[in-house]
N, C-alpha and C positions, 0 to 999 in steps of 0.2 A: 663107577662112583654112579650113587642113586641121585646124581643132580639131576638126570633127564624126568624122572618121577616129578620135579618138583621142590622137593625138600628134601635134608638129609634125615629125617625120623621117619622116612618110608621104611628103612633098613631097619630091621628089628632087632639085629645085634646091634648096631650102632647106638638105638635108643636105649636098650639094655645097659651097653657100657656106660651111656651116660646119667641114667639114672643111680647106677652103682656108684661112679664116681660122685655124684653131687650127695648121695646118702653118705658114703662113707666119709668124706669132708664135712656134712652136719653131723653126724655122730661124732668125730673128733673135736667141733666146735663145743660140742656141748658136755662131751667129757673134761676140755678142758677148760670151759666156763665153770663147770661142778669142782674142779679141783681149786682155782682160782677164787670161787667165793667160799668154799671150805678153809681155805687157807688162810684169807684175809679177814674173814669177820667171826671167824672162830666157829664154825658150824657143827665143830665136834662136840660141843659143850652141851650138856642135856640144862633145860629150864627146871 
């Protein structure tokens, strides 16, 4: 483990996996929020 270096983020692959995981979760949350907003408030209608 990289605990002897002080923190887990010393490992670049571990840091990249965390960034990829949080990025995909954020992208999925944005995607779901867009679908919910359009479906609930009628965003498909033009003004």
